[in-house]
N, C-alpha and C positions, 0 to 999 in steps of 0.2 A: 501520355504519361499524365498521373495526377499531379494537381497543383501546390507546392504545397510553401508558404511564404517562409522567410527567412526567420532562421530556428531564433537567431535574438532577440525578434523584434517581437516576438507573441507572448500577450501575457502571462503572468504567473510560470511555475514549470514549466519547461518543453525539451521532449526529447524526442532522437530518432531511433530506431532501429533497425535490424536484415529482421527479409522474413523469420530467421530463424530468432532473432531477441536480442544478438548484439546491440549493443549501445554503438553509435557513429558518431551522432553528433548532439550537443547538447547548449541550451538556451543559458550560458556560462554567466553573466552578469547576476540575475535574479535565481542560481541554481549556488550557486558558491555562496554569496550572500544567505540563503534561506540553510545553508549549511554552516554557515561561519555563527549564524544568529541561533542554533542549534545546537553548537559543540560537535560538532563533528566535520572536521577536517580533513577524513578520511574520506567525505562522501564526496570531497570538490569535483567538480568537473573535468578536471585530469586524470582524478582515481578511478574514473570510473567509464569513460569512453573504453571501449576494446572488449570491456563484460558483459558478461548477460546477464538481458533483463534477472532472468531466473537466480540472478547469486542473491538476489534483491529481496527476493519473496519467500517470505518463510510460513512453514505447515506448506505439506503433499498437497493438501484439499484444495490449498486456495493457487500454488503452482498447476496445478492438473486441469484448474477452471482458468486460468489465464491462457494454457495451450488450448483448449478448446473456445476460448471466446477470439483468438488469435485466425486461429483453423475457422470459422465460423465468416470472420469479417475479409479475410482474405479472396474470397471467392466473390465477390463482388466490389466494386471501385466507388458505389453509391451506399457504402455499409456503413455503419458507423456504430460506436456503443459508448453511452454515459453513465457516468454512475456518479451519484455522492456518497461521500464516505467520511469516516473523521481522523484525522490524521494529528494526534495529541502530544505535547511533551507536558514532563512533567507539572509548568507553572502553567501553562496554554491548553483551552481546549480550542480544536479548529475544528469548521467544517468545511469540506474541500468537494471537489466536483473534477471529475475526471473524466475526459473525453480522452478516444483512441480510435482514430480511422489507418484503414491501409492506405500505401501508395502503390503505381499500379505503372509499368510500363507495357505498352500494350495491352495485354490481355494476363499479363502477369504481376502476380505482388509481388513488390521487390523490397516492402518491407511495412512500418508502420510507426505515427505520429500519436505522440503522448503528448497530452497537457493537462497538469493539474492549474486550475484558479481556486486560491482561499475565498468561500462565498463571508464566512462569518468566524469570528477569533473572539477569545474572551480571556483574561490574564484569570488566575482562583489558585488558592492555596496549591503549592505541592500535590502532588499525587505517584509517588514513589512506583508505581506500576507499570507507568509510563517510561521510565529509568532504563530502558531497555539495555542499555550499555550495561549496566549496572549489576542487571538483572543475567544477561551472560555469563557475566564473568562468574554471578552467585551459583547460575547450574554447570558452569564449569568444576568449580571448586566442588561441587557437592551433586553428585546424581542422585542422592534418597530423597531431596524435598520433595513437598505437595507442587502437583503440578496443577497450574492456571491454565484453562483452556480461552483464549478472546478471540471476539472474532474480527477479522482482518480488516473489516467493513466499519461497523458502526463502533467496534472498539469496547463491546460487551462484554462480561466475561463469566466462565461456567466453569464450581468444582464443585465435584458431586458431595461434599463432606458440608457445605456450605447453604448452596442455592438449589439442588439439588438439580431437576431438569430443567431447569429456568436459567436463561444468562439474564445479569443485573446492569449495571451501571459499576464501574470501578469504585466510584463512593458509598455505593449500598456495598460493596463488596467489602469495606473498610467498616463500613457500620457494621455489618454483620459479625467482626470479628474476622476478617482477611486478614494476611499477612503480607510484608512485605520480601520474606526471606521464603520465593516460591523458584520453583521453574516455568514460566513462561512457555507456554506454546500457543501457534495460529492453528485458526481454521476458521468456517464457515458457519454463521448463527442461520436455524432455519427460517424464521424472516427476511433475513438479508437475502438467501438463497431463493427466497419467493420473489423480491421486488424486484431484484436487480439480476440476477442470473438466469435461473428457468425461464422467466417470458422472451432472455432474446434468443437464449441459447435452442428451445424447442420448433 
């Protein structure tokens, strides 16, 4: 059986899931502190355990990628996946690193261990595009707003009438005349596919 340290002792944000992605256990101390600091009490550990990981992954392309990754690493107890990504809030830029590894009982994958550790963080002037709860509410109230596509890994954005085929930072989006009254959707930009997902999945 794969050895897993007690989840509460792990650095950063750590949790385990079943093979099907149901969240089983969470390092609650760090997790709850992070949820509270980001104004998301609805995401505290007691509200998340027992739910599917895929309830919290936005964008069909991103969910499909995660399913492929779980299927891939479930084949071998020695495989793992490490992904750098951005996890910004309106007033803070964060660079995170997520690791994912399987747990096994005999030859059978029984679940996964996820761990995200902050690599760098910096305060900055608020960027409304990262106020996801507000944008979700705006989208529910007005389904005809323009759509902004955000990469789930690097958090760059693309909107045809402003960026064309290019992915740009949220700061550049606003500098080019972008606005906050939008419907935000999530996907994966081509550079992130090339540098993180494709080499692993092929």
